[in-house]
PyMOL CGO cylinders between C-alpha atoms (Angstrom):
from pymol import cmd
from pymol.cgo import CYLINDER

trace = [
    CYLINDER, -10.09, 123.09, -35.35, -11.52, 123.28, -38.84, 0.3, 1, 1, 1, 1, 1, 1,
    CYLINDER, -11.52, 123.28, -38.84, -8.07, 123.31, -40.39, 0.3, 1, 1, 1, 1, 1, 1,
    CYLINDER, -8.07, 123.31, -40.39, -7.09, 120.19, -38.48, 0.3, 1, 1, 1, 1, 1, 1,
    CYLINDER, -7.09, 120.19, -38.48, -10.31, 118.40, -39.42, 0.3, 1, 1, 1, 1, 1, 1,
    CYLINDER, -10.31, 118.40, -39.42, -9.81, 119.31, -43.07, 0.3, 1, 1, 1, 1, 1, 1,
    CYLINDER, -9.81, 119.31, -43.07, -6.25, 118.00, -43.06, 0.3, 1, 1, 1, 1, 1, 1,
    CYLINDER, -6.25, 118.00, -43.06, -7.30, 114.75, -41.36, 0.3, 1, 1, 1, 1, 1, 1,
    CYLINDER, -7.30, 114.75, -41.36, -10.10, 114.17, -43.86, 0.3, 1, 1, 1, 1, 1, 1,
    CYLINDER, -10.10, 114.17, -43.86, -7.78, 114.92, -46.77, 0.3, 1, 1, 1, 1, 1, 1,
    CYLINDER, -7.78, 114.92, -46.77, -5.09, 112.53, -45.50, 0.3, 1, 1, 1, 1, 1, 1,
    CYLINDER, -5.09, 112.53, -45.50, -7.57, 109.71, -44.83, 0.3, 1, 1, 1, 1, 1, 1,
    CYLINDER, -7.57, 109.71, -44.83, -9.06, 110.25, -48.28, 0.3, 1, 1, 1, 1, 1, 1,
    CYLINDER, -9.06, 110.25, -48.28, -5.64, 110.16, -49.91, 0.3, 1, 1, 1, 1, 1, 1,
    CYLINDER, -5.64, 110.16, -49.91, -4.82, 106.92, -48.12, 0.3, 1, 1, 1, 1, 1, 1,
    CYLINDER, -4.82, 106.92, -48.12, -8.09, 105.36, -49.26, 0.3, 1, 1, 1, 1, 1, 1,
    CYLINDER, -8.09, 105.36, -49.26, -7.72, 106.64, -52.82, 0.3, 1, 1, 1, 1, 1, 1,
    CYLINDER, -7.72, 106.64, -52.82, -4.05, 105.97, -53.47, 0.3, 1, 1, 1, 1, 1, 1,
    CYLINDER, -4.05, 105.97, -53.47, -2.43, 103.73, -50.85, 0.3, 1, 1, 1, 1, 1, 1,
    CYLINDER, -2.43, 103.73, -50.85, -4.91, 100.92, -50.26, 0.3, 1, 1, 1, 1, 1, 1,
    CYLINDER, -4.91, 100.92, -50.26, -5.04, 98.07, -52.72, 0.3, 1, 1, 1, 1, 1, 1,
    CYLINDER, -5.04, 98.07, -52.72, -8.13, 96.48, -51.23, 0.3, 1, 1, 1, 1, 1, 1,
    CYLINDER, -8.13, 96.48, -51.23, -11.26, 95.39, -53.11, 0.3, 1, 1, 1, 1, 1, 1,
    CYLINDER, -11.26, 95.39, -53.11, -14.57, 95.42, -51.27, 0.3, 1, 1, 1, 1, 1, 1,
    CYLINDER, -14.57, 95.42, -51.27, -17.69, 94.32, -53.16, 0.3, 1, 1, 1, 1, 1, 1,
    CYLINDER, -17.69, 94.32, -53.16, -20.20, 96.60, -51.49, 0.3, 1, 1, 1, 1, 1, 1,
    CYLINDER, -20.20, 96.60, -51.49, -18.26, 99.91, -51.56, 0.3, 1, 1, 1, 1, 1, 1,
    CYLINDER, -18.26, 99.91, -51.56, -15.72, 101.58, -53.82, 0.3, 1, 1, 1, 1, 1, 1,
    CYLINDER, -15.72, 101.58, -53.82, -12.97, 102.70, -51.42, 0.3, 1, 1, 1, 1, 1, 1,
    CYLINDER, -12.97, 102.70, -51.42, -11.24, 104.76, -54.08, 0.3, 1, 1, 1, 1, 1, 1,
    CYLINDER, -11.24, 104.76, -54.08, -14.40, 106.82, -54.64, 0.3, 1, 1, 1, 1, 1, 1,
    CYLINDER, -14.40, 106.82, -54.64, -14.84, 107.27, -50.87, 0.3, 1, 1, 1, 1, 1, 1,
    CYLINDER, -14.84, 107.27, -50.87, -11.24, 108.47, -50.73, 0.3, 1, 1, 1, 1, 1, 1,
    CYLINDER, -11.24, 108.47, -50.73, -11.85, 111.06, -53.43, 0.3, 1, 1, 1, 1, 1, 1,
    CYLINDER, -11.85, 111.06, -53.43, -15.01, 112.26, -51.66, 0.3, 1, 1, 1, 1, 1, 1,
    CYLINDER, -15.01, 112.26, -51.66, -13.11, 112.63, -48.36, 0.3, 1, 1, 1, 1, 1, 1,
    CYLINDER, -13.11, 112.63, -48.36, -10.31, 114.52, -50.11, 0.3, 1, 1, 1, 1, 1, 1,
    CYLINDER, -10.31, 114.52, -50.11, -12.82, 116.96, -51.62, 0.3, 1, 1, 1, 1, 1, 1,
    CYLINDER, -12.82, 116.96, -51.62, -14.58, 117.42, -48.27, 0.3, 1, 1, 1, 1, 1, 1,
    CYLINDER, -14.58, 117.42, -48.27, -11.22, 118.00, -46.57, 0.3, 1, 1, 1, 1, 1, 1,
    CYLINDER, -11.22, 118.00, -46.57, -10.22, 120.61, -49.15, 0.3, 1, 1, 1, 1, 1, 1,
    CYLINDER, -10.22, 120.61, -49.15, -13.53, 122.44, -48.72, 0.3, 1, 1, 1, 1, 1, 1,
    CYLINDER, -13.53, 122.44, -48.72, -13.16, 122.44, -44.92, 0.3, 1, 1, 1, 1, 1, 1,
    CYLINDER, -13.16, 122.44, -44.92, -9.57, 123.74, -45.19, 0.3, 1, 1, 1, 1, 1, 1,
    CYLINDER, -9.57, 123.74, -45.19, -10.70, 126.58, -47.47, 0.3, 1, 1, 1, 1, 1, 1,
    CYLINDER, -10.70, 126.58, -47.47, -13.59, 127.48, -45.15, 0.3, 1, 1, 1, 1, 1, 1,
    CYLINDER, -13.59, 127.48, -45.15, -11.23, 127.42, -42.17, 0.3, 1, 1, 1, 1, 1, 1,
    CYLINDER, -11.23, 127.42, -42.17, -8.83, 129.81, -43.87, 0.3, 1, 1, 1, 1, 1, 1,
    CYLINDER, -8.83, 129.81, -43.87, -11.68, 132.15, -44.81, 0.3, 1, 1, 1, 1, 1, 1,
    CYLINDER, -11.68, 132.15, -44.81, -13.01, 132.15, -41.25, 0.3, 1, 1, 1, 1, 1, 1,
    CYLINDER, -13.01, 132.15, -41.25, -9.54, 132.86, -39.85, 0.3, 1, 1, 1, 1, 1, 1,
    CYLINDER, -9.54, 132.86, -39.85, -9.12, 135.76, -42.25, 0.3, 1, 1, 1, 1, 1, 1,
    CYLINDER, -9.12, 135.76, -42.25, -12.47, 137.21, -41.19, 0.3, 1, 1, 1, 1, 1, 1,
    CYLINDER, -12.47, 137.21, -41.19, -11.73, 137.07, -37.48, 0.3, 1, 1, 1, 1, 1, 1,
    CYLINDER, -11.73, 137.07, -37.48, -13.59, 139.85, -35.76, 0.3, 1, 1, 1, 1, 1, 1,
    CYLINDER, -13.59, 139.85, -35.76, -11.74, 142.70, -34.13, 0.3, 1, 1, 1, 1, 1, 1,
    CYLINDER, -11.74, 142.70, -34.13, -13.26, 145.17, -31.74, 0.3, 1, 1, 1, 1, 1, 1,
    CYLINDER, -13.26, 145.17, -31.74, -12.37, 148.83, -31.36, 0.3, 1, 1, 1, 1, 1, 1,
    CYLINDER, -12.37, 148.83, -31.36, -12.85, 150.61, -28.05, 0.3, 1, 1, 1, 1, 1, 1,
    CYLINDER, -12.85, 150.61, -28.05, -12.38, 154.36, -27.79, 0.3, 1, 1, 1, 1, 1, 1,
    CYLINDER, -12.38, 154.36, -27.79, -12.51, 156.33, -24.56, 0.3, 1, 1, 1, 1, 1, 1,
    CYLINDER, -12.51, 156.33, -24.56, -12.45, 160.11, -24.63, 0.3, 1, 1, 1, 1, 1, 1,
    CYLINDER, -12.45, 160.11, -24.63, -12.35, 162.27, -21.50, 0.3, 1, 1, 1, 1, 1, 1,
    CYLINDER, -12.35, 162.27, -21.50, -12.85, 166.02, -21.59, 0.3, 1, 1, 1, 1, 1, 1,
    CYLINDER, -12.85, 166.02, -21.59, -14.03, 168.89, -19.41, 0.3, 1, 1, 1, 1, 1, 1,
    CYLINDER, -14.03, 168.89, -19.41, -17.23, 170.70, -20.33, 0.3, 1, 1, 1, 1, 1, 1,
    CYLINDER, -17.23, 170.70, -20.33, -16.32, 174.41, -20.44, 0.3, 1, 1, 1, 1, 1, 1,
    CYLINDER, -16.32, 174.41, -20.44, -19.84, 175.58, -19.55, 0.3, 1, 1, 1, 1, 1, 1,
    CYLINDER, -19.84, 175.58, -19.55, -20.29, 173.58, -16.36, 0.3, 1, 1, 1, 1, 1, 1,
    CYLINDER, -20.29, 173.58, -16.36, -16.75, 172.50, -15.54, 0.3, 1, 1, 1, 1, 1, 1,
    CYLINDER, -16.75, 172.50, -15.54, -17.88, 168.89, -15.31, 0.3, 1, 1, 1, 1, 1, 1,
    CYLINDER, -17.88, 168.89, -15.31, -15.81, 166.01, -16.52, 0.3, 1, 1, 1, 1, 1, 1,
    CYLINDER, -15.81, 166.01, -16.52, -17.35, 164.28, -19.56, 0.3, 1, 1, 1, 1, 1, 1,
    CYLINDER, -17.35, 164.28, -19.56, -16.43, 160.73, -20.46, 0.3, 1, 1, 1, 1, 1, 1,
    CYLINDER, -16.43, 160.73, -20.46, -17.53, 159.32, -23.79, 0.3, 1, 1, 1, 1, 1, 1,
    CYLINDER, -17.53, 159.32, -23.79, -17.04, 155.63, -24.56, 0.3, 1, 1, 1, 1, 1, 1,
    CYLINDER, -17.04, 155.63, -24.56, -17.50, 154.12, -27.99, 0.3, 1, 1, 1, 1, 1, 1,
    CYLINDER, -17.50, 154.12, -27.99, -17.42, 150.44, -28.70, 0.3, 1, 1, 1, 1, 1, 1,
    CYLINDER, -17.42, 150.44, -28.70, -17.79, 149.12, -32.20, 0.3, 1, 1, 1, 1, 1, 1,
    CYLINDER, -17.79, 149.12, -32.20, -17.79, 145.42, -32.98, 0.3, 1, 1, 1, 1, 1, 1,
    CYLINDER, -17.79, 145.42, -32.98, -19.97, 143.87, -35.65, 0.3, 1, 1, 1, 1, 1, 1,
    CYLINDER, -19.97, 143.87, -35.65, -22.20, 140.99, -34.64, 0.3, 1, 1, 1, 1, 1, 1,
    CYLINDER, -22.20, 140.99, -34.64, -20.61, 137.62, -35.19, 0.3, 1, 1, 1, 1, 1, 1,
    CYLINDER, -20.61, 137.62, -35.19, -22.52, 135.31, -37.50, 0.3, 1, 1, 1, 1, 1, 1,
    CYLINDER, -22.52, 135.31, -37.50, -23.85, 132.02, -36.23, 0.3, 1, 1, 1, 1, 1, 1,
    CYLINDER, -23.85, 132.02, -36.23, -21.44, 129.34, -37.41, 0.3, 1, 1, 1, 1, 1, 1,
    CYLINDER, -21.44, 129.34, -37.41, -22.48, 125.74, -37.14, 0.3, 1, 1, 1, 1, 1, 1,
]
cmd.load_cgo(trace, "trace")
């Protein structure tokens, strides 16, 4: 979703900065376009970084027989780092 939002912001910013030939007295649309393009680029970069850091979990199950008692021993290990809170 963050990649799509970044692309949309970048495209809207490019349209405002380069394609519109409209003068409004109370706002500079070209400056707003540049700001949206920068925000879109930042969101795209953050989206790529978050996709690259996608968490993976490792689950290991080991079954063996205890030679002293003859009982079956099952050892499970699960390692997955805590995911950070992303707003």
